[in-house]
C-alpha angles and dihedrals in degrees: 000000000000121000114274127221115267095257091058122096107201098208098050137068143033125293092261091055091054094045092047092052089057095046088051090055094053098038095046092052091054091054098054100090092041090058100059101069129067105270122241095211096076120121122219106295138172103254101227116232115256103245104169094183091058104033116089126213105239123220111194119197123195118200096206118205102044109285120224103245090188087065097039093055111006123212095215090167088075089076114185091005084072106024096039095060097040105053095157105031106034116119111232118254122259093256091053122115090227119117088221094057127135124267106228117239092184134330094297110034139044144182121240117231089261090058098053093100084080096048097090090054091047092049089048086056091240096110121071122187119200117197136197083030130146148086113336093215112087111237132136099197117117090207097049098042096047087050092049092054098042095049092041097237138072126234100005109122090179091066107087105158123085128240092247091047092055091045092056092043090058101048129060116250118271086231117027096208095044109124093198120048098159133026129195108201093214141087089255130033112265115235093243087072097044108127096022116134115240095008124147136178110234115171094192118014089193091067102029116138147090112304114258145077118332088229092065097039097112090044091054092050091050090049090055091050095046099041095053099032092091096045124096129260141303090028092047094053093044093052093046092049090052091048092049091045091054090053093046095051092051088062092061115075097216095164093057098036112141114208119222124245090029085282109183114211114199114251093244133109090261095046092048090049092054091044089054090046090054090052093049094049092048091049086067094216097146103271113160108173136024125187115204129179133205119185138184097088099117093101105173092150139025092006095168101173089162098056123074092225093048121118095232091042090058092047091048091049091050091050096047099040094047094049090042089054091048090051091050095046103041106021099035099025097099099259125115098241119156103210134155120191121196126184127194142161129212094247141332129247138263114286092229118064118239129236093270094059090257138097132245132224111301141167126253125035141162134285128203124210120186131184146105091261097047121111091235138157093083145077107240118211132169112212095334102231098211134229100250108122094247088053094054126098108253086355093285114061140067105249123241108246098157120055110222089223090067089064095041095046092051090054091047093051101036105030106024092043095230118142093187095088090141089060095045091049106024121205093009130107107202128211112221108227103193096267092141117062115251 
């Protein structure tokens, strides 16, 4: 069995999920060079003014596999509509005597014990959860739905570039000389970043470089610069950007980075990725977007979000504790860093558990938005659709009543300082939902 990308968990998920993870590895690697030059596909746009004091760095987190939104943020107020169809995997209500009970966020929703790493940010009103959120087109394919979200439009095979890529291509760099504007913390560039100028996939910034002996590291970098300096673009620009990125990353001591506020990142792939992201942001080198993945959400069997030894419980704890540490480190650590983090999955899961104490591919899920300028401390719903059988889509799924692009578009316009929302999300007119604080 070949080595899997870091976001893959070999013992979970359906066949399509495993196959997709490998395809992402191969396809993303091929997109890396194409991403570092200014794309020729752009229509006429209004080049947004560079306002470094107002524009946020965006950290985009993708929960790959289809995360169960009813476990990430549980609607305990639904009573038997929730508890009656999940006899083995429901998370006990806040008024339960169970030690694994929910912590109420309001009178409707609660966080499971595994999600409590996010509670301080929620209580500080810097974390917003949106529910019954997702892609409005019905589809249960990991491949299709991840693609729809990353390119920002459903059912358009001609659209290759990602929403983050188009955002970065329509704003000037925060720092003109920055060799690296966007980073995909993965072995292959994620599709959300396709089309972004000066974007590279780097699985581990601590060990990024040209293979070979450490004693000849500088010589190899200079060879790359010299060998490609006389070639024509786009190859020349791509090679020089890679060379300059190599030099840039060597100036950042990722291995010995010390988080502020005694923030403790989990020693997991996701935790290390967010720790590296924090180090990169604090180095103030001109990074504008980071894409991070966390896998393990395709819980067809033995989901167990309510048991500390359960597979989903562990993934939820990794997710919440890693983001909680990032919030404490970057957003509460004393520095003046303008950062927004947004987390999304391709779809949620069936409301009713299956015969293997898991859940199958569903429809709506939950999104998480984190930042000092976010109108947080609440769970945002738009016409909550309900969990009664007659309220479910196809009799089995939470309906999508909030298009995920409404959330992302508001962040692009109000926190990323980009007026070209119609380019970032083509053929869609978003409704701003009050995600960003007034």
